[in-house]
C-alpha positions as CSV (number, residue, x, y, z in Angstrom):
1,M,0.0,0.1,-0.1
2,L,1.8,3.4,-0.9
3,W,0.4,7.4,0.2
4,G,-0.5,9.5,-2.3
5,V,1.4,12.0,-0.9
6,D,4.7,9.8,-0.8
7,F,4.0,8.4,-4.4
8,Q,3.6,11.8,-5.9
9,G,6.5,12.6,-4.3
10,Q,8.8,9.9,-5.6
11,M,7.6,10.0,-9.4
12,A,8.0,13.7,-9.3
13,E,12.3,12.5,-7.8
14,G,12.1,10.0,-11.1
15,R,12.0,7.1,-8.4
16,D,10.8,3.7,-10.2
17,I,7.4,2.6,-8.8
18,A,5.9,-0.4,-9.2
19,L,3.4,-0.1,-10.8
20,K,-0.1,-2.7,-10.6
21,D,-2.1,-2.8,-13.8
22,R,-5.4,-2.5,-11.3
23,V,-4.9,0.2,-9.5
24,I,-6.9,1.7,-6.4
25,V,-7.1,5.4,-5.5
26,V,-9.3,5.7,-1.7
27,G,-10.2,9.5,-2.2
28,G,-12.2,12.5,-3.6
29,G,-9.9,15.5,-3.0
30,N,-7.9,16.9,-5.9
31,M,-4.7,15.1,-4.6
32,A,-6.5,11.8,-5.4
33,V,-7.4,12.9,-8.9
34,D,-3.8,13.8,-9.1
35,V,-2.5,10.1,-7.7
36,A,-5.3,8.5,-10.5
37,L,-3.7,10.4,-13.3
38,T,-0.3,9.6,-12.6
39,A,-1.0,6.2,-12.2
40,R,-2.6,6.0,-15.7
41,R,0.2,7.9,-16.8
42,C,2.5,5.8,-15.5
43,G,1.3,2.3,-17.0
44,A,-2.2,1.5,-15.1
45,R,-4.4,-0.1,-17.0
46,E,-7.5,0.9,-14.7
47,V,-7.8,3.0,-11.8
48,T,-10.6,3.8,-9.9
49,M,-11.4,6.0,-7.1
50,V,-13.2,5.3,-4.2
51,C,-14.6,8.3,-2.1
52,L,-16.9,8.4,1.5
53,E,-18.9,11.8,-0.2
54,S,-21.4,11.2,-3.3
55,R,-20.4,13.3,-6.3
56,E,-21.7,16.7,-5.5
57,E,-20.0,16.5,-2.6
58,M,-16.4,15.8,-3.5
59,P,-13.9,18.1,-2.6
60,A,-12.0,18.1,-5.4
61,H,-12.4,21.0,-8.1
62,E,-15.3,19.6,-11.0
63,W,-12.3,20.7,-14.2
64,E,-10.7,18.5,-11.9
65,I,-12.5,15.4,-11.6
66,A,-14.2,16.1,-15.5
67,G,-10.2,16.0,-16.4
68,A,-10.0,12.4,-15.3
69,L,-13.4,10.6,-16.2
70,E,-12.0,11.8,-19.7
71,E,-9.0,9.5,-18.9
72,G,-10.8,6.7,-18.1
73,V,-10.3,6.8,-14.5
74,Q,-13.2,5.5,-13.0
75,L,-15.5,6.7,-9.4
76,M,-16.8,5.3,-7.0
77,P,-18.6,7.5,-4.4
78,S,-20.3,7.4,-1.6
79,W,-18.2,4.0,-1.0
80,G,-15.7,4.1,2.8
81,P,-13.1,1.4,2.6
82,R,-13.3,-1.3,4.6
83,K,-11.0,-3.8,4.5
84,V,-8.0,-4.9,1.9
85,L,-8.6,-8.2,0.4
86,N,-5.7,-10.4,-0.4
87,D,-4.4,-14.0,-1.5
88,N,-1.2,-15.0,0.2
89,G,-0.3,-11.2,1.1
90,R,-1.5,-9.9,-2.6
91,V,-3.8,-7.2,-3.0
92,T,-6.3,-8.5,-5.1
93,G,-9.4,-5.5,-3.9
94,L,-10.5,-3.8,-1.5
95,A,-14.5,-4.3,0.4
96,V,-16.4,-1.0,0.3
97,I,-19.5,-0.1,2.9
98,Q,-22.1,2.4,1.0
99,C,-21.6,5.8,3.4
100,T,-24.8,7.3,3.7
101,S,-23.3,10.6,4.8
102,V,-20.4,12.5,5.3
103,F,-21.1,14.9,8.3
104,D,-23.2,15.7,11.2
105,E,-26.0,18.4,11.4
106,N,-23.2,20.3,12.4
107,G,-21.1,20.3,9.9
108,N,-18.3,17.7,11.7
109,F,-16.7,15.2,10.1
110,A,-18.7,11.8,10.9
111,P,-19.2,9.4,8.4
112,A,-22.7,6.7,8.2
113,F,-23.4,3.6,7.4
114,C,-25.5,1.2,5.7
115,D,-25.4,-2.4,5.4
116,T,-24.9,-2.5,2.1
117,S,-21.1,-3.5,0.7
118,D,-19.6,-4.5,-2.5
119,T,-15.8,-5.6,-3.6
120,V,-13.4,-3.5,-5.9
121,A,-11.5,-5.6,-7.7
122,G,-7.3,-4.4,-7.6
123,D,-3.5,-5.0,-7.5
124,Q,-2.7,-2.2,-5.7
125,I,-4.3,0.5,-3.0
126,I,-3.0,4.3,-3.0
127,M,-4.5,6.2,-0.1
128,A,-4.8,9.5,-0.6
129,I,-6.7,10.6,2.4
130,G,-6.4,12.5,5.8
131,Q,-3.4,15.0,4.7
132,A,-2.3,16.8,7.7
133,S,0.6,18.6,8.6
134,D,3.9,17.2,10.2
135,L,4.2,19.7,13.5
136,S,6.1,17.3,15.3
137,F,9.3,19.4,15.8
138,L,7.1,22.0,17.7
139,P,6.8,21.3,21.7
140,D,3.6,21.0,23.9
141,G,3.1,24.4,25.5
142,G,5.8,26.3,23.1
143,P,4.9,29.8,22.2
144,V,4.0,28.5,18.6
145,L,0.6,27.3,19.3
146,V,-1.0,24.0,17.5
147,N,-4.9,24.0,17.7
148,H,-6.7,21.0,15.9
149,G,-3.7,20.3,13.9
150,L,-2.8,24.3,13.0
151,I,-0.5,26.3,14.3
152,V,-2.4,29.1,15.5
153,V,-1.7,33.1,13.8
154,N,-2.9,36.5,13.6
155,D,-5.1,36.3,10.6
156,K,-4.2,40.1,9.4
157,S,-0.5,39.0,9.9
158,L,0.1,35.3,9.8
159,E,2.5,35.8,13.1
160,T,2.8,33.1,15.2
161,G,2.5,33.3,19.6
162,M,6.5,33.9,18.9
163,P,7.9,36.9,17.8
164,G,9.4,37.1,14.4
165,V,8.2,34.0,13.5
166,Y,4.9,33.5,10.2
167,A,3.4,30.4,9.4
168,G,0.8,30.3,5.8
169,G,-0.6,28.0,3.3
170,D,-1.8,24.2,4.9
171,V,0.2,24.5,8.5
172,V,-2.7,27.0,9.0
173,K,-5.6,26.4,7.4
174,V,-7.1,23.3,5.7
175,P,-5.5,22.5,2.5
176,G,-6.4,24.6,0.0
177,S,-4.9,25.1,-3.8
178,I,-1.3,27.2,-4.3
179,I,-3.2,30.1,-5.0
180,H,-4.1,30.1,-1.8
181,A,-0.9,30.0,-0.2
182,I,1.3,32.4,-2.4
183,A,-1.6,34.9,-0.8
184,A,-0.4,34.1,2.8
185,G,3.5,34.1,1.7
186,R,3.0,37.5,0.2
187,L,0.7,38.6,3.5
188,A,3.5,37.4,5.8
189,A,6.3,39.2,3.7
190,S,4.3,41.8,3.6
191,S,3.9,41.7,7.8
192,I,7.9,41.1,7.9
193,D,8.5,44.4,6.2
194,Q,6.0,46.3,8.4
195,S,8.0,44.8,11.6
196,L,11.1,45.7,10.3
197,G,10.5,48.9,9.6
198,G,8.7,48.9,5.8
199,D,5.5,50.5,4.5
200,G,4.5,46.8,3.9
201,E,4.2,47.2,0.2
202,I,6.0,44.6,-1.5
203,G,4.4,44.4,-5.1
204,D,6.9,45.1,-8.1
205,V,6.3,46.7,-10.9
206,L,7.0,44.1,-13.4
207,F,5.1,45.7,-16.3
208,E,4.1,49.5,-17.3
209,R,0.5,50.2,-18.6
210,A,0.4,53.0,-21.3
211,E,-2.8,55.3,-21.2
212,P,-5.2,53.3,-23.0
213,N,-6.9,54.7,-26.2
214,Q,-10.1,55.6,-25.4
215,H,-12.0,54.8,-28.6
216,I,-13.5,51.4,-27.8
217,G,-15.1,51.1,-31.0
218,R,-17.9,48.0,-31.5
219,E,-17.9,44.6,-32.0
220,E,-21.6,43.3,-33.2
221,G,-23.0,41.1,-30.7
222,F,-20.4,40.6,-28.8
223,A,-22.4,39.6,-25.7
224,F,-23.1,36.7,-27.3
225,K,-20.5,35.3,-28.6
226,T,-19.4,31.5,-27.2
227,R,-16.5,31.0,-24.8
228,E,-13.1,29.5,-27.1
229,K,-12.3,26.4,-25.9
230,V,-8.4,26.2,-24.8
231,P,-6.6,23.8,-27.2
232,E,-5.7,20.7,-25.4
233,L,-3.6,17.5,-26.1
234,S,-6.3,14.4,-27.0
235,V,-6.5,11.5,-24.0
236,N,-4.2,9.1,-26.0
237,E,-1.4,12.0,-25.8
238,R,-1.9,12.7,-22.6
239,I,-1.6,9.6,-20.7
240,R,1.7,8.4,-22.3
241,G,3.7,11.3,-20.2
242,F,3.1,14.4,-18.0
243,R,3.5,16.8,-20.9
244,E,1.4,20.4,-20.6
245,V,-2.8,19.0,-21.3
246,A,-3.6,22.5,-21.8
247,L,-2.2,24.5,-25.2
248,G,-3.6,27.9,-25.2
249,Y,-5.0,29.8,-28.2
250,D,-3.3,30.6,-30.6
251,E,-3.1,34.4,-31.9
252,D,-6.9,34.4,-33.9
253,Q,-8.4,32.3,-30.4
254,A,-7.0,34.7,-28.0
255,M,-8.5,37.9,-30.3
256,R,-11.3,36.1,-30.3
257,E,-11.4,35.3,-26.7
258,A,-10.4,38.9,-25.9
259,K,-13.8,40.4,-27.9
260,R,-15.6,38.8,-25.7
261,C,-14.6,41.0,-22.7
262,L,-17.9,42.1,-21.2
263,Q,-16.3,43.9,-18.3
264,C,-13.0,46.7,-19.6
265,D,-10.5,48.8,-17.4
266,L,-11.5,51.1,-20.0
267,R,-14.2,52.6,-17.4
268,L,-11.2,53.3,-14.6
269,F,-9.9,55.8,-17.4
270,M,-13.0,57.9,-17.9
271,E,-14.7,60.5,-15.9
272,C,-17.6,59.8,-14.2
273,N,-20.8,59.7,-16.2
274,P,-23.3,62.4,-16.2
275,S,-26.2,62.5,-14.4
276,P,-29.2,61.4,-16.2
277,P,-30.9,65.1,-18.1
278,E,-33.2,67.0,-16.0
279,K,-37.6,66.3,-16.7
280,L,-37.7,69.9,-16.9
281,L,-39.2,72.1,-19.5
282,A,-38.7,75.4,-20.6
283,F,-41.1,77.6,-20.1
284,N,-42.4,78.7,-23.3
285,E,-45.8,78.2,-25.5
286,E,-44.5,75.6,-27.5
287,N,-43.6,73.5,-24.5
288,L,-46.8,74.4,-23.0
289,S,-48.7,73.6,-26.4
290,Q,-47.3,69.8,-25.7
291,V,-49.1,69.3,-22.4
292,P,-52.0,67.6,-22.4
293,E,-56.0,68.8,-21.2
294,A,-56.2,66.4,-18.7
295,E,-56.0,66.3,-15.0
296,G,-52.6,66.2,-13.1
297,V,-50.3,68.2,-11.2
298,F,-47.8,70.8,-12.4
299,Q,-44.8,72.8,-10.8
300,L,-43.1,75.8,-12.0
301,Y,-39.3,77.1,-11.3
302,D,-37.3,80.0,-11.4
303,E,-34.1,79.9,-13.4
304,D,-32.2,78.5,-10.8
305,H,-34.3,75.4,-10.4
306,N,-35.7,76.2,-7.3
307,I,-39.5,75.8,-7.1
308,L,-42.2,78.4,-7.3
309,S,-45.2,76.8,-7.1
310,I,-47.2,73.8,-7.3
311,K,-50.3,73.1,-8.5
312,G,-53.3,70.5,-9.1
313,T,-55.3,71.4,-11.8
314,A,-58.3,69.6,-14.3
315,N,-56.1,70.7,-16.8
316,M,-53.0,71.1,-16.7
317,Q,-52.7,73.1,-20.4
318,R,-55.1,75.4,-19.4
319,D,-53.9,76.7,-16.3
320,L,-50.1,77.0,-17.5
321,L,-51.1,79.1,-20.7
322,Q,-53.2,80.8,-17.8
323,Q,-50.1,81.6,-15.9
324,M,-47.9,82.4,-19.1
325,E,-51.4,84.8,-19.5
326,D,-50.5,86.2,-16.2
327,G,-47.2,87.2,-16.3
328,T,-45.3,85.0,-14.6
329,T,-41.4,84.9,-13.5
330,S,-41.6,80.8,-14.3
331,A,-38.9,79.6,-16.4
332,W,-39.0,75.7,-16.2
333,F,-41.7,73.1,-15.8
334,D,-42.5,70.0,-15.3
335,F,-45.7,67.9,-15.1
336,E,-47.7,64.8,-14.4
337,E,-51.0,63.2,-15.5
338,D,-53.1,62.2,-12.4
339,K,-56.6,61.3,-11.9
340,M,-56.1,61.7,-8.0
341,Y,-54.0,65.2,-9.1
342,S,-55.4,66.6,-6.0
343,K,-53.8,64.2,-4.2
344,R,-50.3,64.4,-5.9
345,E,-50.5,68.0,-5.4
346,S,-50.7,67.7,-1.3
347,E,-48.4,64.9,-2.1
348,L,-46.1,66.8,-3.5
349,M,-46.6,70.1,-1.4
350,Q,-45.4,68.4,2.0
351,Q,-42.4,66.8,0.0
352,Y,-41.4,70.5,-0.2
353,L,-42.0,71.6,3.3
354,Q,-40.5,69.0,4.9
355,E,-37.1,69.9,2.7
356,H,-37.4,73.5,3.0
357,G,-40.2,74.1,5.5
358,E,-42.1,76.9,4.1
359,M,-44.2,77.1,1.1
360,P,-43.0,77.1,-2.4
361,G,-41.6,81.1,-3.7
362,G,-40.7,81.5,-0.1
363,S,-44.4,83.2,0.7
364,D,-46.0,83.1,4.4
365,S,-49.3,80.9,3.1
366,D,-52.1,80.3,5.1
367,M,-52.2,77.0,3.7
368,D,-48.9,76.3,6.4
369,D,-50.9,74.9,8.5
370,L,-53.0,72.7,7.1
371,F,-49.7,71.1,5.9
């Protein structure tokens, strides 16, 4: 029996590991997928992954699982290992029992099983479960504390209980992807820089971006273009070695994919969008003639857009023309059709009074008492 991390490490070092024809990988995470794919590339004819989790619960990335299936790896989700089967010391398979749930109602790891059992034929078993950091070098009760197999750190700086000692990656949090470890390394480096008197700025400018051309142009139907598929090695080519599977776009594909851009950084170089145009109309005969002879409410404004009056009426055009004939000083107006114009007039009056504390136009009116 082999362990997943050890198996991967030995393969990376180029050691000669004799793999059998039928390999069983126990585990459902990304490491288990990596082990399964490595086994296929190293000559295993059949590779089966057995894991406690259901297909939907498997912790491996979906695209990793899809790649494994393409390469012929067989999945047995919702099964737990029960016993290694052997014949005179030679592995012949794995007895498994069906797992009904992996976690309890509180989210704690507490696998539950039913009476259903089965066997998986195989010549070799690789265990890719239960990864943990080896923290045996840390003494109990020392300044670097350990809780549930993880080093305790300050979340904001990643400093441990020992001043000047920092930790990150899988020894601090449950295993994630490599980018999480890289992010932790950068956070620790920034914290160390600050502790040494720096400003914590560790970013290097690797590329000076020029000012973009603010002419975007037009690409018809860009929002409906389908994503360009990244070319990949065929399955037969993949399992023959460890070449990169994703080959990358050629120039034409890269251009087509770039033209699908839905969120462009160019907006960061543009000034704020202007406010929408106001609905105010110039108070003149041409605009007044467009007002319907209907119930509603209108508002009159001065040159500076201050409200002069609010009035509900049974005929907006008639009363607005009357205002013009009476020689109003209004420069702008707006209007709303409303069968309940008196109610709308009251609402607008109350809104104005709440904002300004007086009637429109600044006059002292007996109507103030009504609002």
